N, C-alpha and C positions, 0 to 999 in steps of 0.2 A: 772485233766489233761486238761479238756476243758477250764477252766478259765485261765490256764497258756498259752495255745495257743492263746486265745483272746488277752491277754495282750501283747504277743510278736508281733502280727499283728499290733496292735495299735502303738506300739513303732516304728516298721519299717516304718509305714505310716508317722508318725510325723517326723522321721529322714529324710525321702525322701523329704518331703515338705520343711524342713529347708534347706536341700542341694540345692533344686531348687531355694529357695529364695536367698540363698547366691550367687548362680551363676547368677541369673537374676538381683539382686539388685545392686546398685552402678552406673548404666548408665541409662539415660533416653532413651525412645524409639526412639527419633528423632535425637540422637547424631550420627554424621558421622565424621571420622578422615579426616583431610585436608592433601593432599600429599605435600611433601617437594618441595619447588621451585627448578627450574633447571636453571643454568647459562650457557649460550652458545652463541657463535657468530651466526649470522644469515646471510643467503644468499637467493637470490631470484631464484626460479625455473623459468627459462626463455626459450623462444623459440629461437632456433638457427639453422642456416643452417649447416648441416653436410654432409660429403661426402657419397654418396651411393656406397657401396663397395660390391664386390662379390669375394668369395674365389675360386680359381682354384687349384685343386690338381695335382701333378705331381711326377715324379721320378727323383732322382739325378743321374747324369752321370758324368764321369770324364771330365776334361777340354780337354784332349787329349786321344785318344784310338786308337789302331791299331790291326787289325787281321793280324799277320805276316805270310807270306807264302813264298814259293820258286818256281822258275821256273825249278828246277831240278826234274826229275822223277827218283827216286831211293829209296832204303831202308834207313830208319832212323837208324843211328848208335848209337847215344847217345842223351839224353835230360837231361842236367846237372842242370836244374832248376825245381822247383815245384811251385804249386799255392801258392800265398802269398809272394813269394820271392821278395825282392827289387833288382833291376838290374840297372846297369849303362849303359849309351849310349855306344853301340858297344860291350856289353858283349854277349858271346855266349849263345844262347838259344837252338838251335837244330843243330846237326851235321848229315849230309846226306852223304852216300857213294859217294866219289868224283870220282870213277873210270869211270862212264858213262860220266859225264861232262868233265872229262879230255880227254877221248877218242874223244869226239865230238870236243874239241878244237884242238886236234892233227890233226884230219881230215881237219878241216878248215885251219890250217897252211900248210898242204900238198897241198891243193887246191890252196892256195895263191902262193906257190912256183912254181907250174905248170903254173899258170897264168902269173907270172913274166917271166918265161922262154919263153913262147909263145909271150909275149909282146916284149921281146928283139929281137927275130927272126923277128917278124912283123915289128919292127922299122928299122932293118937293110935292110930288103927287100924294104921297102918304100923309104929309102934313095937311094938304088941302082937304083930303077926305076925313081926317080927324076933325077939322073945323066944321065941315058940312054935316058930319054925323052928330056933332053936339047940337047943331041947330035943327036937326031933323030932316035935313035936305038930302042925306045919303043913308042908304041902308047898311045893316051890319055886313051883308055880303060884299058890298062895294068896298067897305073899309077893310075887310079881310083880304080881298084881292089886292088892294093897294099895299097892305102890309107884306103880303107874299112877294110882290114884285120888288119891294124895298129890300127884303132879306135876300132874295136871289141876286140883286145887284150888288149888295154888300159882300156876299160870298164870291161873286165873280171878281171883285177887286182884290180880295185876299188871295184867290187862286192866281190871278195875273201877277200879283206882287211876288209870290213864291216862284213863278216861272221866270221872272226877271232875275231873281237872286240865283236860281239854278243856272240860267244862261250865262250870267256874269261869272259865276264860279267856273264853269266849263271854259269860258273864253280865257280866263287866266292861265289855264293849262296849255295854252299854245306855247308857253315858255315853260319847259319842263326843267325843274331845278333839283339840286341834291337835297334830300331830306335831312342829311346830317353830314358832318365832316368825315371824309374817308378816302377811299381809293376806288377808281373805276375798275371793277373786276372783269366786266364783259360789256362790249358794245354790240347791240343786236340790230341796229338800223344804220342806214347811210342816207345822205341827201337824195330825195326822189322817191324813197320808199313811202308806203302808205301807213300812216299811224291810225290805229283803230282802238276803240275802248277795250281794255283788257289785254292788249298786245304789249309784252315787255319791250322796252326800248333800251334801257341801260341797267346793268346790275352794279350796285354800289355796296362796298363792304367797309366796315370800320377798320381803322388801322390799329386801334388799341383794343385789347381784350381778345382772347382766343379760347375756344371751347372744344374739347375732345368728345366726339359723338361715339358712344359705345352701344353695341348690341349685347345685352346681358341675357344669357339663357335663364329660363325660369328657375331651374334648380339652383343656379348660382345666386339669383336674386333672393330666393328664399333662405338659403343657408347663410348668406352674408348679411341679410337684413339691410340691404342697400336702400337708402332713402335720401331725400333732399337734405343737404347739410353734411353728409358723410365726406370725410377727407380721404384721399387716396394718393399713394405715390405714383408718379407719372414719368415715363421716359418717352422722348420724341426722337425719331430717327434723324431729324434735321439738327438736333442738338446732342450728339453722342457724348456719353460720359457725364451728362448733366442731369442730376436728380431734381425733379420738380414736384410741387405739391398741387393737387387739384381738389376742388370741392364740387360735389354734385349739386347743381343748381336747378336741374329739371329731371323728372323721372316720370315716364309714362304711367298712367293709372292702370292700364291693363296690358297683357301680353298680345303680341301680334298673332292672329289665328293661324297664319301660314308658317311662321318661323318659331312660334312659341317662345319669343324673346321680348324683353323690355328694352326700351330706348332710354339711355341715360346721357345727359349732357354735363360734362365736367369742366368747370371753369378753371383754367390753368393760370397760375400766377407767374409773371416774369417770362412769358413765352413770346418772343419776337420772331415768329416764323410765318412763312406764307400759309395761306389756307390750302387745304387739300393734302398736306403731308400726313404721314401715318404716325401713330403713337400707340403706346401700351400703358394701361393702368393695371395696377396690382390690387386684387380684391381678396381680402381675408375671408375664408369660408369656414374656418375652425382652427383647432389646435392639434398638434401631433408630437410624439416623443421621438427625439433624434439624438445621435451622438455628435457632439460638437468639440472642436479644439480651437485654440486661439488662431487667428489668421496668420500670426507671425510664426506659427509652427509648421506652416505649409511651405515646401520648397518646390519650385518649378524647374525641372531639369529634363532636357531631352523630350519635351512635349508631354511629360508625365508629372503628376502631382505626387509629391513624396512627403512622408512624415517620419521623423526619426524617433524611435521608441527606446526607452531604457528597460532592458529585460531584468529578470530576477537576479542575475549575476552582476548587474550594474554595467552591462555592456550595451553599446549603441547598436540598434538594429533598424535598418531602413525599410520602410514598407510603402508600397505603391497604394494610393487611396483614390477613391472616386468621390468628388466633392459635389455637394448640393448647393442650397441657397446660403447666402450670408446674412447674418443677423447681428448688426453692430460690429463688435470686434471679434466675433467668433464665426466659424464657418462650419457648416454641416458636413459630416463624413457619411456618405452612403454605403461605402464598403471599404474594407481594409482595417477597420478598428471595430471593437465590440463594446468599448467603454471601460473605463477604469485604468487604462494604461497611462504610464508616465511618458509624456512627450517632451522633446527638447524644443525650446522656442528661441528665436533670434539668431538662428544659424544662417550663414551665407551660402553654405554648400553642405551636402551630405558628407559626414565623416566616413572613414573606413569602417567596414562592417566588423563588429567585435571590439571597437575601440572603447577603452574605459571611460565612463562618464563621470566627470567631476563637476559638482555644482551645488547650489543650495538645495534644501529639501523641497520636495514637490508641494505645490499649493493648488487649491481649487481654482478652476476657471471662474473669474469674476463675472457675475451676471450684470 
C-alpha cells in the first residue's frame, strides 16, 4: 500500500511540472504584444473666447390673462363653465341675478324724468323773466334768480343722464362674458355665492402666447445689459431637449427693494405648454477664455468623458476630461487638457493605450 501511494505522488508531481512547462513554454519572457494602429482625423485643442453665461430660472405665464369680475352685487345664478374649458370671446362665464341692477337702472331713469320736467319748467320761467325784464316789469335780481334755476335744472338733467348710463352699464354686467378667446384657468364662484364689485369670479388665460417670468439679480442685469428686445436661448422642463428662442418684451424700470432684482418677461416662440411650468433662460454676462475641442472628439465610456490625444511619439493616449458648456460644434474642456494638443476625432471607442496614430495632418478647430 505504501509503495502504491508513493508512485501515485510522483506521477502527479511530474504531470504538474509538465503542465506548467506546457503553459510557460512557447513565449520568451520579454515578448510584449503591439497594439493595432488607429486611423483617425486630428484636430487641435485650442484656446478660444466663449460667452460667459448664467442660467436664470422662471415660471411660464400666459401671454394674456384676466381675473374677470363684475360691478353687480347680487347672488350668482349660474356658472356654465368649468376649469379647463375653451371659451370664445363674449361667451357667458357667470350669470348674476339681474333684479338688483335692473332696479337701480329704473331708479336712475325715474330721476332723469324728474330732472327733465324740472328743467322744462325752469326754462319757461327764465324765458318769461327775460321778456318781463325787457319791458321793465322784472328786476335784474329776478332775472338772475330765474337764470340760476335754469342752469341748476340743466345740470340736474346732465347728472341724471350720466346716472342712467352708469346704471345701464352695471346692469349689463349681470352677464359676465369672456374678454378674449382662451381657456378657463380657475373658477372661483358657484351658484348661490355672492358676487361683489372687485371680487374675482373666473380667471381666463389665452391659449396662444407664452411668457417666461424671470427674476434678474441687479448684478446680472447690469453686466448683461438686459433690456426690452434682447433675445435669449430658453429651455423648458416641459419640452426637454428642445431649444427655444425668447425675446424680452417687458423689463421692470427699477429693482425690487427687498430682493434687489429686476423682473423680466420673455416671450417664447413656439411654446405650447401649460402655464406654471418652469423654464430657464441663458443670459450672457461677458466673455472668457477656455480650451475647446470638437464635440466629435469626446467619447463617453463608463460614465466618463474621454479624449484621445496624439503624443510626441505619435502614440494614442486616452485622457479623462471634465466638460463645460457647448458652443456650436465645439465643447469646453474644464480639466484634462491645457490646449495645443492634437486630439483624435470621429472615434467610436478609445483605442489601446500606445497605439500608433495614422491619419491626416492636424488642423485647427474651425470657429
